[in-house]
C-alpha positions as CSV (number, residue, x, y, z in Angstrom):
1,M,99.8,84.3,84.5
2,I,99.5,84.4,80.7
3,V,101.2,86.8,78.3
4,I,99.3,87.9,75.2
5,Q,100.4,90.1,72.2
6,E,97.5,90.0,69.8
7,P,94.5,92.3,70.6
8,A,92.0,89.7,69.1
9,E,93.5,87.0,71.3
10,L,93.1,89.1,74.4
11,Q,89.5,89.9,73.5
12,S,88.8,86.2,73.1
13,E,90.4,85.3,76.4
14,I,88.4,87.9,78.3
15,K,85.1,86.8,76.6
16,R,85.9,83.1,77.4
17,R,86.4,84.0,81.1
18,R,83.3,86.1,81.3
19,F,81.3,83.3,79.6
20,A,82.6,80.7,82.0
21,A,81.7,82.9,85.0
22,A,78.2,83.5,83.6
23,R,77.6,79.8,83.2
24,M,78.3,79.5,86.9
25,G,75.8,82.2,87.6
26,R,78.1,85.1,88.4
27,E,79.6,88.2,86.8
28,L,83.3,88.5,86.3
29,S,84.9,91.8,87.3
30,V,88.0,92.8,85.3
31,G,90.6,95.4,86.4
32,L,93.0,97.0,84.0
33,V,96.3,98.7,84.8
34,P,97.7,100.4,81.6
35,T,101.4,101.1,81.7
36,M,104.4,101.7,79.4
37,G,106.4,99.2,81.4
38,Y,109.7,99.5,83.3
39,L,107.6,98.9,86.3
40,H,108.3,100.2,89.8
41,E,106.5,100.3,93.1
42,G,104.1,102.9,91.9
43,H,102.8,100.4,89.3
44,A,102.8,97.6,91.8
45,S,100.6,99.7,94.1
46,L,98.1,100.0,91.2
47,L,98.2,96.2,90.6
48,R,97.5,95.6,94.3
49,K,94.4,97.9,94.1
50,A,93.3,96.0,91.0
51,R,93.4,92.7,92.8
52,A,90.0,93.5,94.2
53,N,88.8,92.2,90.8
54,D,88.4,88.7,89.6
55,V,90.8,89.2,86.8
56,V,93.7,91.7,86.6
57,V,95.0,92.7,83.2
58,L,98.3,94.6,83.0
59,S,99.1,96.2,79.7
60,I,102.7,97.1,78.8
61,F,103.0,99.2,75.7
62,V,105.3,102.1,74.9
63,N,102.9,104.0,72.8
64,P,104.6,105.9,70.0
65,I,101.8,108.3,69.2
66,Q,102.0,110.0,72.6
67,F,105.7,111.0,72.0
68,G,106.7,114.1,70.1
69,P,109.4,114.0,67.4
70,N,112.2,115.2,69.8
71,E,111.1,113.1,72.8
72,D,112.4,109.9,74.3
73,F,110.4,107.1,72.6
74,E,113.5,105.2,71.3
75,R,115.4,105.5,74.6
76,Y,112.4,105.1,77.0
77,P,113.5,102.4,79.5
78,R,112.4,98.9,78.8
79,D,112.9,95.6,80.6
80,A,110.4,93.0,79.7
81,Q,111.7,90.2,81.9
82,R,111.9,92.4,85.0
83,D,108.3,93.6,84.3
84,L,107.0,90.1,83.9
85,A,108.6,89.0,87.2
86,L,107.0,91.9,89.0
87,A,103.7,91.2,87.4
88,E,103.8,87.6,88.5
89,Q,104.8,88.6,92.0
90,E,101.8,90.9,92.2
91,G,99.3,88.2,91.1
92,V,98.5,89.6,87.6
93,D,96.3,87.2,85.6
94,I,97.0,88.5,82.0
95,V,99.8,90.6,80.7
96,F,99.1,92.3,77.4
97,M,102.4,93.1,75.7
98,P,101.6,94.1,72.1
99,E,104.1,95.4,69.7
100,V,103.5,98.6,67.7
101,K,102.4,96.5,64.7
102,H,99.7,94.9,66.8
103,M,98.2,98.2,68.1
104,Y,98.7,100.1,64.8
105,P,98.8,97.6,62.0
106,Q,98.2,100.4,59.5
107,R,98.2,104.2,59.6
108,A,95.3,105.2,61.8
109,K,92.8,107.6,60.5
110,T,90.9,107.9,63.8
111,K,91.9,109.5,67.0
112,V,90.3,110.4,70.3
113,Q,90.7,114.0,71.3
114,V,89.7,115.8,74.5
115,S,89.7,119.6,74.2
116,D,90.3,122.3,76.8
117,L,91.7,120.1,79.5
118,T,94.7,119.3,77.2
119,S,95.6,122.8,76.3
120,G,97.6,123.6,79.4
121,L,100.2,122.0,81.7
122,C,101.8,119.1,79.9
123,G,99.6,119.6,76.9
124,A,101.1,123.0,76.2
125,S,104.7,121.8,76.2
126,R,103.9,118.4,74.6
127,P,101.5,119.1,71.6
128,G,99.6,116.0,70.6
129,H,100.7,114.0,73.7
130,F,97.2,113.7,75.1
131,D,95.7,112.8,71.8
132,G,98.0,109.8,71.8
133,V,97.1,109.0,75.4
134,T,93.3,109.1,74.9
135,T,93.5,107.2,71.7
136,V,95.6,104.3,73.1
137,V,93.6,104.2,76.3
138,S,90.4,104.1,74.3
139,K,91.8,101.2,72.3
140,L,92.7,99.4,75.5
141,F,89.3,99.9,76.9
142,H,87.7,98.5,73.8
143,I,90.1,95.5,73.7
144,V,89.9,94.6,77.5
145,V,86.4,96.0,78.3
146,P,87.4,96.4,82.0
147,D,85.1,97.3,84.8
148,F,87.8,99.3,86.5
149,A,90.9,101.0,85.3
150,Y,93.7,102.2,87.7
151,F,95.8,105.3,87.1
152,G,98.3,107.0,89.4
153,M,97.7,110.6,90.5
154,K,101.3,111.6,89.7
155,D,100.0,112.5,86.2
156,A,96.9,114.3,87.5
157,Q,96.2,115.9,84.2
158,Q,96.1,112.5,82.6
159,V,93.5,111.4,85.2
160,A,91.4,114.5,84.5
161,V,91.6,114.0,80.7
162,L,90.7,110.3,80.8
163,S,87.9,110.9,83.2
164,Q,86.5,113.5,80.8
165,M,86.8,111.0,77.9
166,V,85.0,108.3,79.9
167,R,82.1,110.7,80.8
168,D,81.8,112.2,77.3
169,L,81.8,108.9,75.5
170,N,79.7,107.0,78.0
171,M,82.4,104.4,78.4
172,N,81.3,101.6,80.8
173,V,84.4,101.7,83.0
174,T,85.2,103.2,86.3
175,L,88.5,105.1,86.6
176,V,90.2,104.7,89.9
177,P,92.7,107.4,90.8
178,C,95.4,106.2,93.1
179,P,97.8,108.2,95.4
180,I,101.3,109.1,94.3
181,V,103.9,106.7,95.5
182,R,107.3,108.2,96.5
183,E,110.8,107.1,97.4
184,Q,111.7,107.3,101.1
185,D,113.3,110.7,100.3
186,G,110.1,112.0,98.7
187,L,110.9,111.8,95.0
188,A,107.8,110.7,93.1
189,L,108.4,107.3,91.5
190,S,108.8,107.5,87.7
191,S,110.4,105.2,85.1
192,R,112.3,108.3,83.9
193,N,114.1,108.7,87.2
194,V,116.8,106.3,85.9
195,Y,117.9,109.1,83.5
196,L,119.0,111.3,86.4
197,S,122.6,111.7,87.5
198,D,123.3,111.6,91.2
199,E,123.5,115.4,91.4
200,Q,120.3,115.8,89.4
201,R,118.4,113.4,91.5
202,E,119.5,115.1,94.7
203,Q,118.3,118.5,93.4
204,A,115.1,116.9,92.1
205,L,114.1,116.4,95.7
206,V,113.1,120.1,95.7
207,L,109.9,119.2,93.9
208,S,108.4,117.1,96.7
209,A,110.0,119.2,99.4
210,S,108.5,122.4,98.0
211,L,105.1,120.9,97.8
212,K,105.3,119.5,101.4
213,E,106.5,122.9,102.7
214,A,103.8,124.7,100.8
215,R,101.1,122.5,102.3
216,Q,102.5,123.3,105.8
217,R,102.4,127.0,105.1
218,I,98.9,126.8,103.8
219,D,97.9,125.1,107.0
220,E,99.6,127.8,109.1
221,G,98.2,130.7,107.1
222,G,101.5,131.7,105.5
223,I,100.3,131.0,102.0
224,T,96.8,132.3,101.5
225,T,96.3,132.9,97.7
226,A,96.9,131.0,94.5
227,A,99.5,133.7,93.6
228,D,101.3,133.1,96.9
229,L,101.4,129.4,96.3
230,K,102.7,129.7,92.8
231,A,105.3,132.3,93.8
232,F,106.5,130.2,96.7
233,L,106.9,127.0,94.6
234,T,108.7,128.9,91.8
235,D,111.2,130.5,94.2
236,R,111.8,127.3,96.0
237,I,112.4,125.3,92.8
238,L,114.7,127.9,91.3
239,S,116.9,127.8,94.4
240,K,118.3,124.6,92.7
241,P,120.7,125.6,89.9
242,L,120.0,122.5,87.8
243,A,116.2,123.1,87.8
244,E,114.6,124.4,84.6
245,I,110.9,125.1,85.1
246,D,108.5,124.1,82.4
247,Y,105.5,125.1,84.4
248,V,104.3,125.8,88.0
249,D,100.6,126.3,88.0
250,V,97.6,126.4,90.4
251,L,94.3,125.3,88.9
252,T,90.9,123.8,89.7
253,F,90.7,120.0,89.7
254,P,89.5,118.1,87.7
255,G,88.4,121.1,85.5
256,L,92.0,122.4,85.2
257,E,90.7,126.0,85.0
258,A,93.0,128.9,86.0
259,L,92.4,130.5,89.3
260,P,92.3,134.3,89.9
261,E,95.7,135.2,91.4
262,N,94.0,136.7,94.5
263,A,91.7,133.6,95.0
264,K,91.9,132.7,98.7
265,I,92.8,129.0,99.0
266,Q,90.9,128.4,102.1
267,E,87.7,129.9,100.6
268,I,87.7,127.8,97.4
269,E,84.8,125.3,97.6
270,G,86.1,122.9,95.0
271,D,89.4,121.0,94.8
272,I,92.6,122.7,93.5
273,I,95.9,121.4,92.2
274,A,99.4,122.7,92.4
275,A,101.1,121.1,89.4
276,L,104.8,121.2,88.5
277,A,106.9,120.1,85.5
278,V,110.7,120.7,85.9
279,K,113.6,119.6,83.8
280,F,116.9,118.4,85.3
281,G,119.3,118.1,82.4
282,S,117.3,116.4,79.7
283,T,114.9,114.7,82.2
284,R,111.5,116.2,82.6
285,L,109.8,115.4,85.9
286,I,106.2,116.1,87.0
287,D,104.7,116.3,90.5
288,N,101.7,117.8,92.1
289,M,99.7,118.4,95.3
290,L,95.9,118.1,95.2
291,L,94.1,120.1,97.8
292,Q,90.6,119.0,98.7
293,K,87.9,121.5,99.6
294,K,89.2,124.4,101.7
295,G,92.9,123.4,101.6
296,V,92.9,119.9,103.0
297,A,95.6,117.9,101.2
298,I,94.6,114.5,99.9
299,Y,97.2,113.4,97.3
300,A,100.6,115.0,97.7
């Protein structure tokens, strides 16, 4: 495993490996797993998926332009040595660990912006966040030129936005959405979970529990409409006194279009998503349940 900081050095290393493979008469497949570090089992699951490629590149970069002025950029958890140990354990070939000066050596005058899909959910409460995400991921795609890039479905809006960017800009990369990874008690893995107090963490279990119960009620016919689903999730979450709802929404996926409140879940032909963002203290957690055609749960 090698560790690289400079974008130009990484570009040269990928070119060198592709050229060496071509001289032997074969194409080299490159898989990219973009992260902000403080790796956990969710990231490890993405790295294991990426191992299907000849070369696995892990990027670790806490991207300042996707954080708002009052968000947690400075205190976002970081542990480079722990991250490198996990990367080596998972068979990563190249770790790209740039500093801010490497990715943004001067004030950028260019950004990548996806409209519509970024106006709701996390985009509504975090203005400019997705502009930062699409810009940095576009930069990573240009630096690494991966064949496949792996993203967790915990941030389903991010997956939808990046998929739109790839289609609209004819980027020659395949995005691979991967299932949410959870703790044994159901809490979706997140680097921000370390912020939670014991009491907050206990109450945060309501997110996964409410989604699981909602899925059961859909199967049993107790929840039939988008309005029923939204109301059930809202009531269940607010039963926890420390929970402060940012949003509870039910939308099409990946189009992220609002559903009529009387829309019958079992009659909807496309996929729909129930998406949550809830604060416990100062820690904002997201979770979701994706329902495939006619109410069949696939990522939950």
